Residue, then its C-alpha position, 0 to 999 in steps of 0.5 A: m766605250i771605255e777601255i782601261y789597260e796596264v802601261k807596258t810598252k814604250k808607247d804606253i809610257d809616252d801616252f802616260t807622260m803626254l796626256p796632261f800636255d793635251l789636257y792642260k793646253a788651255k790652262d796657263n797655270w799648269v807647269p809641264p814637267l821635263i819629259s825625259d825626267y818625268k819618264k825616269y821619275i814614274k819608273g823609279k829611276t831618278s834616285s834611290v829616294n824615288e824607288v816606286g816599289e810595287s806599283i802599276m800604271y793604267l791608262a783609260k781610253k774613251d771611244g779610242k781616245l786617251a782619257g785618263r791615267i792613274l798610278v797605284g802602288l804600295n809604299e812597302e817601307l812606310n807600311e812596314y814602319h807603321g804596321v799597316r798595308d795601305s795602298y796609294f794612288s798618284q799621277y791621276e789625270c782625267i777628262d771631265d767625265p765621271e764614267v772614265s774617272k770611276v773606271l780608273f778609281d775602281q781599277a786602282s781599288k781592285w789592284a790595291k785590294e788584290h795586294g792585301s790593302n784595306l785602305l787606298k789613299g791619294p793622291m800621294s807622292l811616290p815613295g820617298g818623295d815630297d811632291n804631287r801630294g793631294f788635289l788642289l782644293d782652292n786658289f786655281d788662279e796661281p801656278p804651282m811652285i816647284q814640285n807642287v800640284y796643279n789640277f782641274k777643280y773637278y778632280n775633287d768631285q770625281v774622287l768623291d763620286a768614286g766613294f772616297s772621303k777626306y783623309h787630311d789636308c796639306y797647306a801652302f803658306d804665303g810668307s812673302p817678304d815684308k820689310k816691316v816684319v823684317d824690321r820688327y824681327a831684327k829687334i827680337i831675333p838677336y835677343a832670342m838667339k842670345k837667351y837660348k844660345f843658338r846661332l844660324d849657319k848657312f848650309r855649305l854647298d861645297k863638296d866637303g861641307i855638304k857631307k858634314d851638313a848632311l850629317d847634321v840634317s840627319e841628326v836633327i831629323k832623328k831628334g825632331m821626327p815624332n817618336n810615336k806613329d801618329w804621323v802615319d804618312l811619314m817615317p824618318p829617312s835613312r842617311e842614304e836618302i838624306d844624302n840623295i836629297v841634299a845632293a839633288a837639291a844642291p845644284l838648285a839651291d842658294a846658300d842664302f836661303i838654307y840654314i842649320a841652327r846650332n847650339e852653344k855646344d855646336e850641336p845641330i838643333a834645326f834646319n830648313i830647305a828652300v829652293p828657288d821656284y824653278n817652275q818659273v823657268l820650266k813653264k817656258m821650256n814646255g817639257k823639253k831639254n834640247p839646246f834651245a830649251i836649255l838656253k831658255f833655262l839659263y836666261n830665265k833662271r836669273k829672273i826667278n823671283q820667288m821660292r818654296v820652303f820645303v822643310l823646316f825641322v826643329v828638335p823638341e827642346y828648342r821649339n818655342k824658343g825663336v829658332t823657327q822665327a830666326i830662320y824665317f827672318k834670315i830667309m825673308d831678309n835675304a829675299i828682300k835684298k835679292g829682289y824676291k817677291k814671294i815665299e811659299g812654305s809648303t806642304i804642311w800636313d794639318y796634323n803637324m801642329p808644331m809646324l803649323n803653330d810656328i809658321l802662323k806665329a811668323g805671320a804667314k797665311i794659308s794660301k792653298t789647300y791640297r786635299v788627300y782622300q781615302k777609301e776603305i776597300 
């Protein structure tokens, strides 16, 4: 017998949080989140960036045993910006049982329809986030990088069986350090920077510098975000959201991997955000934040040897002028000097052609595909 019910109590939250710890206990490539942080995250209490908004969480049991979970909600700000009423689902986990998965997806569809939606998409990030996007479609032999997804391969079958179809794919790219590429870029990049009159400045992580650089990031996004509404999964973040993102990233960041490009008038024209892959450390902590786990974090932090590039924005008038390649060159050059073995750029929507073209020109190759699905309801 299958039972589905709303998450309401503290025990329900605990069960929702801990279900994947049981499901993936035999999977070496799954990375457990920090339990206390995750509970805040799903309740929208981490920051104003991750306000969950109108949403609901469900748990499913089969024969009295926990068997699946799902979160479904409305991203009100995004819907208003694009003039739609779409719902999203997120945080999906389930045993390999099509009956359980169908009950979960049917319940999510029912909630979405009752709240005025005619389309349900997912898996998606919680509002304001840039994580948990899509089901991993391939390359199940590697662990995910920080804030990326790992899931069972059968999830893609379960969502199709529930009546969903492909919406869009998001890609991860392997742009790992290559001395030959760096040496080649070292001859080309200075020429492009001189011709198009721009420079690269390291992002300042000190208290005063971070405020100024966050303002420049905001300016680049305003100019670089498409004015049309074809990118229906994105909207320009507010200044408050940018400040929160920068503040959250700063303690984890390394200034050798984050740059702001400025032109001869000192105007910001591009920026990137890259963070060391702390999943390499989280894997060893098993969701805990006790003193012993923190000691593990501090010890293993020094051994991180890969990173994820989350974002790279270039204003339209400076695209195809070597700005993206200049930033990649600096990141790769510093990565080699610091002993990094892998760089991943992710996740890029399949309709973001400017970014896809730039990263392919830089020599990166698609390493993982994450698929987002949709269902008319």
